[in-house]
TORMITI-450183 format. One record per residue (C-alpha): x, y, z; residue number from 1. Coordinates in Angstrom, 2 decimals. Layout:
% TORMITI-450183
<site><xx>X</xx><yy>Y</yy><zz>Z</zz><n>NUM</n></site>
...
This chain:
% TORMITI-450183
<site><xx>0.00</xx><yy>0.00</yy><zz>0.00</zz><n>1</n></site>
<site><xx>1.33</xx><yy>3.43</yy><zz>-0.94</zz><n>2</n></site>
<site><xx>0.66</xx><yy>6.40</yy><zz>1.39</zz><n>3</n></site>
<site><xx>0.21</xx><yy>9.69</yy><zz>-0.34</zz><n>4</n></site>
<site><xx>1.31</xx><yy>12.90</yy><zz>1.35</zz><n>5</n></site>
<site><xx>3.04</xx><yy>10.84</yy><zz>4.02</zz><n>6</n></site>
<site><xx>4.74</xx><yy>13.97</yy><zz>5.26</zz><n>7</n></site>
<site><xx>1.38</xx><yy>15.06</yy><zz>6.83</zz><n>8</n></site>
<site><xx>1.60</xx><yy>12.18</yy><zz>9.32</zz><n>9</n></site>
<site><xx>4.57</xx><yy>13.79</yy><zz>11.01</zz><n>10</n></site>
<site><xx>2.86</xx><yy>17.11</yy><zz>11.68</zz><n>11</n></site>
<site><xx>2.19</xx><yy>17.97</yy><zz>15.36</zz><n>12</n></site>
<site><xx>-0.47</xx><yy>20.09</yy><zz>17.00</zz><n>13</n></site>
<site><xx>-0.18</xx><yy>23.74</yy><zz>16.09</zz><n>14</n></site>
<site><xx>-0.16</xx><yy>26.60</yy><zz>18.61</zz><n>15</n></site>
<site><xx>-3.50</xx><yy>27.84</yy><zz>17.32</zz><n>16</n></site>
<site><xx>-5.10</xx><yy>24.44</yy><zz>17.93</zz><n>17</n></site>
<site><xx>-3.76</xx><yy>24.41</yy><zz>21.51</zz><n>18</n></site>
<site><xx>-5.12</xx><yy>27.91</yy><zz>22.13</zz><n>19</n></site>
<site><xx>-8.54</xx><yy>26.90</yy><zz>20.80</zz><n>20</n></site>
<site><xx>-8.68</xx><yy>23.90</yy><zz>23.14</zz><n>21</n></site>
<site><xx>-7.62</xx><yy>26.04</yy><zz>26.12</zz><n>22</n></site>
<site><xx>-10.28</xx><yy>28.62</yy><zz>25.25</zz><n>23</n></site>
<site><xx>-13.02</xx><yy>25.97</yy><zz>25.08</zz><n>24</n></site>
<site><xx>-11.98</xx><yy>24.46</yy><zz>28.44</zz><n>25</n></site>
<site><xx>-11.86</xx><yy>27.92</yy><zz>30.05</zz><n>26</n></site>
<site><xx>-15.32</xx><yy>28.76</yy><zz>28.70</zz><n>27</n></site>
<site><xx>-16.79</xx><yy>25.52</yy><zz>30.05</zz><n>28</n></site>
<site><xx>-15.17</xx><yy>26.09</yy><zz>33.46</zz><n>29</n></site>
<site><xx>-16.57</xx><yy>29.63</yy><zz>33.57</zz><n>30</n></site>
<site><xx>-20.09</xx><yy>28.35</yy><zz>32.89</zz><n>31</n></site>
<site><xx>-19.70</xx><yy>25.63</yy><zz>35.52</zz><n>32</n></site>
<site><xx>-18.43</xx><yy>28.04</yy><zz>38.19</zz><n>33</n></site>
<site><xx>-21.21</xx><yy>30.52</yy><zz>37.43</zz><n>34</n></site>
<site><xx>-23.87</xx><yy>27.81</yy><zz>37.79</zz><n>35</n></site>
<site><xx>-22.30</xx><yy>26.07</yy><zz>40.80</zz><n>36</n></site>
<site><xx>-24.43</xx><yy>27.81</yy><zz>43.48</zz><n>37</n></site>
<site><xx>-27.57</xx><yy>26.95</yy><zz>41.51</zz><n>38</n></site>
<site><xx>-26.41</xx><yy>23.34</yy><zz>41.13</zz><n>39</n></site>
<site><xx>-25.70</xx><yy>23.15</yy><zz>44.87</zz><n>40</n></site>
<site><xx>-29.21</xx><yy>24.38</yy><zz>45.73</zz><n>41</n></site>
<site><xx>-30.81</xx><yy>21.94</yy><zz>43.30</zz><n>42</n></site>
<site><xx>-28.87</xx><yy>19.08</yy><zz>44.88</zz><n>43</n></site>
<site><xx>-29.94</xx><yy>20.26</yy><zz>48.35</zz><n>44</n></site>
<site><xx>-33.58</xx><yy>20.27</yy><zz>47.21</zz><n>45</n></site>
<site><xx>-33.29</xx><yy>16.72</yy><zz>45.87</zz><n>46</n></site>
<site><xx>-31.51</xx><yy>15.62</yy><zz>49.04</zz><n>47</n></site>
<site><xx>-34.20</xx><yy>17.10</yy><zz>51.33</zz><n>48</n></site>
<site><xx>-37.02</xx><yy>15.57</yy><zz>49.28</zz><n>49</n></site>
<site><xx>-35.45</xx><yy>12.12</yy><zz>49.23</zz><n>50</n></site>
<site><xx>-34.65</xx><yy>12.34</yy><zz>52.96</zz><n>51</n></site>
<site><xx>-38.28</xx><yy>13.15</yy><zz>53.76</zz><n>52</n></site>
<site><xx>-39.55</xx><yy>10.23</yy><zz>51.67</zz><n>53</n></site>
<site><xx>-37.06</xx><yy>7.94</yy><zz>53.43</zz><n>54</n></site>
<site><xx>-38.18</xx><yy>9.22</yy><zz>56.85</zz><n>55</n></site>
<site><xx>-41.79</xx><yy>8.46</yy><zz>55.97</zz><n>56</n></site>
<site><xx>-40.76</xx><yy>4.91</yy><zz>55.04</zz><n>57</n></site>
<site><xx>-38.75</xx><yy>4.71</yy><zz>58.26</zz><n>58</n></site>
<site><xx>-41.82</xx><yy>5.57</yy><zz>60.36</zz><n>59</n></site>
<site><xx>-43.88</xx><yy>3.13</yy><zz>58.30</zz><n>60</n></site>
<site><xx>-41.32</xx><yy>0.35</yy><zz>58.84</zz><n>61</n></site>
<site><xx>-41.18</xx><yy>1.00</yy><zz>62.61</zz><n>62</n></site>
<site><xx>-44.95</xx><yy>0.66</yy><zz>62.79</zz><n>63</n></site>
<site><xx>-44.83</xx><yy>-2.49</yy><zz>60.68</zz><n>64</n></site>
<site><xx>-42.30</xx><yy>-4.08</yy><zz>63.01</zz><n>65</n></site>
<site><xx>-44.00</xx><yy>-2.86</yy><zz>66.20</zz><n>66</n></site>
<site><xx>-40.67</xx><yy>-1.52</yy><zz>67.47</zz><n>67</n></site>
<site><xx>-40.42</xx><yy>-0.32</yy><zz>71.07</zz><n>68</n></site>
<site><xx>-38.62</xx><yy>2.84</yy><zz>72.12</zz><n>69</n></site>
<site><xx>-35.58</xx><yy>2.01</yy><zz>74.25</zz><n>70</n></site>
<site><xx>-34.43</xx><yy>4.80</yy><zz>76.56</zz><n>71</n></site>
<site><xx>-30.85</xx><yy>5.33</yy><zz>77.79</zz><n>72</n></site>
<site><xx>-31.85</xx><yy>4.06</yy><zz>81.26</zz><n>73</n></site>
<site><xx>-32.84</xx><yy>0.70</yy><zz>79.65</zz><n>74</n></site>
<site><xx>-36.58</xx><yy>1.26</yy><zz>80.16</zz><n>75</n></site>
<site><xx>-38.90</xx><yy>1.11</yy><zz>77.16</zz><n>76</n></site>
<site><xx>-41.83</xx><yy>3.12</yy><zz>75.90</zz><n>77</n></site>
<site><xx>-44.71</xx><yy>1.22</yy><zz>74.37</zz><n>78</n></site>
<site><xx>-45.40</xx><yy>3.11</yy><zz>71.18</zz><n>79</n></site>
<site><xx>-48.81</xx><yy>2.58</yy><zz>69.58</zz><n>80</n></site>
<site><xx>-47.58</xx><yy>3.93</yy><zz>66.26</zz><n>81</n></site>
<site><xx>-45.09</xx><yy>6.19</yy><zz>64.55</zz><n>82</n></site>
<site><xx>-45.33</xx><yy>9.18</yy><zz>62.29</zz><n>83</n></site>
<site><xx>-44.12</xx><yy>12.50</yy><zz>60.96</zz><n>84</n></site>
<site><xx>-45.38</xx><yy>15.90</yy><zz>62.01</zz><n>85</n></site>
<site><xx>-44.99</xx><yy>19.25</yy><zz>60.24</zz><n>86</n></site>
<site><xx>-46.18</xx><yy>22.60</yy><zz>61.54</zz><n>87</n></site>
<site><xx>-45.47</xx><yy>25.51</yy><zz>59.19</zz><n>88</n></site>
<site><xx>-46.74</xx><yy>27.95</yy><zz>61.81</zz><n>89</n></site>
<site><xx>-43.72</xx><yy>27.00</yy><zz>63.93</zz><n>90</n></site>
<site><xx>-41.09</xx><yy>26.46</yy><zz>61.24</zz><n>91</n></site>
<site><xx>-40.80</xx><yy>25.83</yy><zz>57.51</zz><n>92</n></site>
<site><xx>-37.32</xx><yy>24.39</yy><zz>58.02</zz><n>93</n></site>
<site><xx>-38.00</xx><yy>21.33</yy><zz>60.14</zz><n>94</n></site>
<site><xx>-40.21</xx><yy>18.33</yy><zz>60.82</zz><n>95</n></site>
<site><xx>-40.24</xx><yy>15.65</yy><zz>63.48</zz><n>96</n></site>
<site><xx>-40.42</xx><yy>11.87</yy><zz>63.59</zz><n>97</n></site>
<site><xx>-42.50</xx><yy>10.90</yy><zz>66.61</zz><n>98</n></site>
<site><xx>-43.81</xx><yy>7.94</yy><zz>68.58</zz><n>99</n></site>
<site><xx>-47.57</xx><yy>7.88</yy><zz>69.15</zz><n>100</n></site>
<site><xx>-47.85</xx><yy>6.95</yy><zz>72.83</zz><n>101</n></site>
<site><xx>-51.51</xx><yy>7.68</yy><zz>73.53</zz><n>102</n></site>
<site><xx>-52.89</xx><yy>5.86</yy><zz>70.47</zz><n>103</n></site>
<site><xx>-54.89</xx><yy>8.79</yy><zz>69.09</zz><n>104</n></site>
<site><xx>-53.21</xx><yy>8.32</yy><zz>65.67</zz><n>105</n></site>
<site><xx>-51.83</xx><yy>11.86</yy><zz>65.45</zz><n>106</n></site>
<site><xx>-49.08</xx><yy>13.91</yy><zz>67.05</zz><n>107</n></site>
<site><xx>-49.78</xx><yy>15.57</yy><zz>70.40</zz><n>108</n></site>
<site><xx>-47.04</xx><yy>17.64</yy><zz>72.01</zz><n>109</n></site>
<site><xx>-46.50</xx><yy>17.38</yy><zz>75.76</zz><n>110</n></site>
<site><xx>-47.89</xx><yy>20.18</yy><zz>77.92</zz><n>111</n></site>
<site><xx>-44.26</xx><yy>21.35</yy><zz>78.22</zz><n>112</n></site>
<site><xx>-43.74</xx><yy>21.23</yy><zz>74.45</zz><n>113</n></site>
<site><xx>-41.90</xx><yy>18.71</yy><zz>72.30</zz><n>114</n></site>
<site><xx>-40.21</xx><yy>16.08</yy><zz>74.50</zz><n>115</n></site>
<site><xx>-37.47</xx><yy>13.76</yy><zz>73.22</zz><n>116</n></site>
<site><xx>-38.25</xx><yy>10.09</yy><zz>73.76</zz><n>117</n></site>
<site><xx>-34.98</xx><yy>9.73</yy><zz>75.71</zz><n>118</n></site>
<site><xx>-36.23</xx><yy>12.27</yy><zz>78.27</zz><n>119</n></site>
<site><xx>-39.87</xx><yy>11.19</yy><zz>78.32</zz><n>120</n></site>
<site><xx>-41.25</xx><yy>10.11</yy><zz>81.69</zz><n>121</n></site>
<site><xx>-44.57</xx><yy>8.22</yy><zz>81.58</zz><n>122</n></site>
<site><xx>-45.29</xx><yy>9.30</yy><zz>85.12</zz><n>123</n></site>
<site><xx>-45.08</xx><yy>13.03</yy><zz>84.51</zz><n>124</n></site>
<site><xx>-45.28</xx><yy>13.58</yy><zz>80.77</zz><n>125</n></site>
<site><xx>-48.38</xx><yy>13.37</yy><zz>78.61</zz><n>126</n></site>
<site><xx>-48.70</xx><yy>13.51</yy><zz>74.83</zz><n>127</n></site>
<site><xx>-46.26</xx><yy>11.90</yy><zz>72.43</zz><n>128</n></site>
<site><xx>-42.47</xx><yy>11.92</yy><zz>72.24</zz><n>129</n></site>
<site><xx>-40.04</xx><yy>12.99</yy><zz>69.53</zz><n>130</n></site>
<site><xx>-37.67</xx><yy>10.39</yy><zz>68.09</zz><n>131</n></site>
<site><xx>-35.81</xx><yy>12.87</yy><zz>65.90</zz><n>132</n></site>
<site><xx>-36.10</xx><yy>16.47</yy><zz>64.75</zz><n>133</n></site>
<site><xx>-34.89</xx><yy>17.02</yy><zz>61.20</zz><n>134</n></site>
<site><xx>-33.59</xx><yy>20.54</yy><zz>60.58</zz><n>135</n></site>
<site><xx>-33.28</xx><yy>21.26</yy><zz>56.87</zz><n>136</n></site>
<site><xx>-30.65</xx><yy>23.91</yy><zz>57.59</zz><n>137</n></site>
<site><xx>-28.22</xx><yy>21.21</yy><zz>58.69</zz><n>138</n></site>
<site><xx>-27.75</xx><yy>19.36</yy><zz>55.39</zz><n>139</n></site>
<site><xx>-30.08</xx><yy>21.13</yy><zz>52.93</zz><n>140</n></site>
<site><xx>-29.53</xx><yy>24.82</yy><zz>53.60</zz><n>141</n></site>
<site><xx>-31.76</xx><yy>27.06</yy><zz>51.53</zz><n>142</n></site>
<site><xx>-34.55</xx><yy>24.46</yy><zz>51.33</zz><n>143</n></site>
<site><xx>-37.91</xx><yy>25.08</yy><zz>52.97</zz><n>144</n></site>
<site><xx>-41.25</xx><yy>23.28</yy><zz>53.19</zz><n>145</n></site>
<site><xx>-43.34</xx><yy>25.40</yy><zz>50.85</zz><n>146</n></site>
<site><xx>-46.79</xx><yy>23.91</yy><zz>51.18</zz><n>147</n></site>
<site><xx>-49.04</xx><yy>21.14</yy><zz>52.44</zz><n>148</n></site>
<site><xx>-51.70</xx><yy>20.21</yy><zz>49.91</zz><n>149</n></site>
<site><xx>-54.86</xx><yy>18.10</yy><zz>49.57</zz><n>150</n></site>
<site><xx>-55.64</xx><yy>18.36</yy><zz>53.29</zz><n>151</n></site>
<site><xx>-58.13</xx><yy>20.25</yy><zz>55.45</zz><n>152</n></site>
<site><xx>-55.37</xx><yy>22.49</yy><zz>56.78</zz><n>153</n></site>
<site><xx>-52.45</xx><yy>23.85</yy><zz>54.79</zz><n>154</n></site>
<site><xx>-50.32</xx><yy>24.79</yy><zz>57.81</zz><n>155</n></site>
<site><xx>-49.79</xx><yy>21.51</yy><zz>59.63</zz><n>156</n></site>
<site><xx>-50.04</xx><yy>17.78</yy><zz>59.08</zz><n>157</n></site>
<site><xx>-49.58</xx><yy>14.60</yy><zz>61.08</zz><n>158</n></site>
<site><xx>-48.99</xx><yy>11.40</yy><zz>59.10</zz><n>159</n></site>
<site><xx>-49.37</xx><yy>8.45</yy><zz>61.44</zz><n>160</n></site>
<site><xx>-48.73</xx><yy>4.73</yy><zz>60.94</zz><n>161</n></site>
<site><xx>-50.40</xx><yy>2.28</yy><zz>63.33</zz><n>162</n></site>
<site><xx>-49.45</xx><yy>-1.42</yy><zz>63.43</zz><n>163</n></site>
<site><xx>-49.83</xx><yy>-4.07</yy><zz>62.36</zz><n>164</n></site>
<site><xx>-50.72</xx><yy>-3.33</yy><zz>58.70</zz><n>165</n></site>
<site><xx>-49.87</xx><yy>-0.42</yy><zz>59.28</zz><n>166</n></site>
<site><xx>-52.97</xx><yy>1.78</yy><zz>59.14</zz><n>167</n></site>
<site><xx>-52.37</xx><yy>5.28</yy><zz>57.75</zz><n>168</n></site>
<site><xx>-53.99</xx><yy>8.25</yy><zz>59.48</zz><n>169</n></site>
<site><xx>-53.60</xx><yy>11.76</yy><zz>58.08</zz><n>170</n></site>
<site><xx>-54.62</xx><yy>14.56</yy><zz>60.43</zz><n>171</n></site>
<site><xx>-56.49</xx><yy>16.93</yy><zz>60.16</zz><n>172</n></site>
<site><xx>-57.79</xx><yy>14.84</yy><zz>57.27</zz><n>173</n></site>
<site><xx>-57.71</xx><yy>14.89</yy><zz>53.50</zz><n>174</n></site>
<site><xx>-59.70</xx><yy>17.31</yy><zz>51.40</zz><n>175</n></site>
<site><xx>-62.88</xx><yy>16.03</yy><zz>49.77</zz><n>176</n></site>
<site><xx>-62.19</xx><yy>13.33</yy><zz>47.15</zz><n>177</n></site>
<site><xx>-58.43</xx><yy>13.46</yy><zz>47.83</zz><n>178</n></site>
<site><xx>-56.55</xx><yy>10.17</yy><zz>48.14</zz><n>179</n></site>
<site><xx>-53.11</xx><yy>11.56</yy><zz>48.92</zz><n>180</n></site>
<site><xx>-51.49</xx><yy>14.38</yy><zz>50.84</zz><n>181</n></site>
<site><xx>-48.68</xx><yy>16.42</yy><zz>49.32</zz><n>182</n></site>
<site><xx>-45.72</xx><yy>18.01</yy><zz>51.08</zz><n>183</n></site>
<site><xx>-43.90</xx><yy>20.41</yy><zz>48.77</zz><n>184</n></site>
<site><xx>-40.27</xx><yy>21.42</yy><zz>49.25</zz><n>185</n></site>
<site><xx>-38.75</xx><yy>24.44</yy><zz>47.56</zz><n>186</n></site>
<site><xx>-35.84</xx><yy>26.87</yy><zz>47.56</zz><n>187</n></site>
<site><xx>-36.11</xx><yy>30.04</yy><zz>49.62</zz><n>188</n></site>
<site><xx>-34.46</xx><yy>31.86</yy><zz>46.70</zz><n>189</n></site>
<site><xx>-36.68</xx><yy>30.40</yy><zz>43.96</zz><n>190</n></site>
<site><xx>-40.31</xx><yy>29.67</yy><zz>44.78</zz><n>191</n></site>
<site><xx>-40.91</xx><yy>28.09</yy><zz>41.37</zz><n>192</n></site>
<site><xx>-38.30</xx><yy>25.36</yy><zz>41.84</zz><n>193</n></site>
<site><xx>-40.10</xx><yy>22.70</yy><zz>43.89</zz><n>194</n></site>
<site><xx>-40.41</xx><yy>18.98</yy><zz>44.49</zz><n>195</n></site>
<site><xx>-43.30</xx><yy>17.21</yy><zz>46.20</zz><n>196</n></site>
<site><xx>-43.59</xx><yy>14.04</yy><zz>48.27</zz><n>197</n></site>
<site><xx>-47.02</xx><yy>12.40</yy><zz>48.18</zz><n>198</n></site>
<site><xx>-48.38</xx><yy>10.16</yy><zz>50.93</zz><n>199</n></site>
<site><xx>-51.16</xx><yy>8.02</yy><zz>49.48</zz><n>200</n></site>
<site><xx>-53.86</xx><yy>6.48</yy><zz>51.64</zz><n>201</n></site>
<site><xx>-52.89</xx><yy>3.14</yy><zz>50.07</zz><n>202</n></site>
<site><xx>-49.45</xx><yy>3.38</yy><zz>51.73</zz><n>203</n></site>
<site><xx>-47.53</xx><yy>4.43</yy><zz>48.62</zz><n>204</n></site>
<site><xx>-44.87</xx><yy>7.11</yy><zz>49.19</zz><n>205</n></site>
<site><xx>-44.04</xx><yy>8.97</yy><zz>45.99</zz><n>206</n></site>
<site><xx>-41.46</xx><yy>11.71</yy><zz>45.39</zz><n>207</n></site>
<site><xx>-41.81</xx><yy>13.90</yy><zz>42.30</zz><n>208</n></site>
């Protein structure tokens, strides 16, 4: 086989070609750096939404297994169910995972306020106890709970799971003809950028 213009095979990269490549890389890096804060916030929104869906499943699983609350002093609390409570009147940046101790299938704070299960005393405390408080500012800064939808109150919601099935109770109840409640997360800097977690009465937990 005869190669024509074989001298072209020995040519290297020209200075102009190197400069073009450097320019393209610099332009791409500039775009990436400019969009980095936006990308960070979008990741935080996805992280908060997925965490909430996982926490709903966690409460559901605890109810399914009938888990007891073990305190540091080795005593146990007999939980009748587990759930998640949100109150936008108090804060749009946090929600709690709670143990339903009085079997009313919704969250009731103690007369002294929210009491951690570790510090709960059946002899002196009433209401329910808090397993964990999730503060969105800790690992999803800039994310807030924008709205509660398809319920009879848009400011607070208690989603409760009672064993053994577990039975799902949504307080203060779903709106007429609704079969799911929606909890919408958004960015405090961009109200149009949102994601919603739906809790269906069938037990399905869906993040969109």
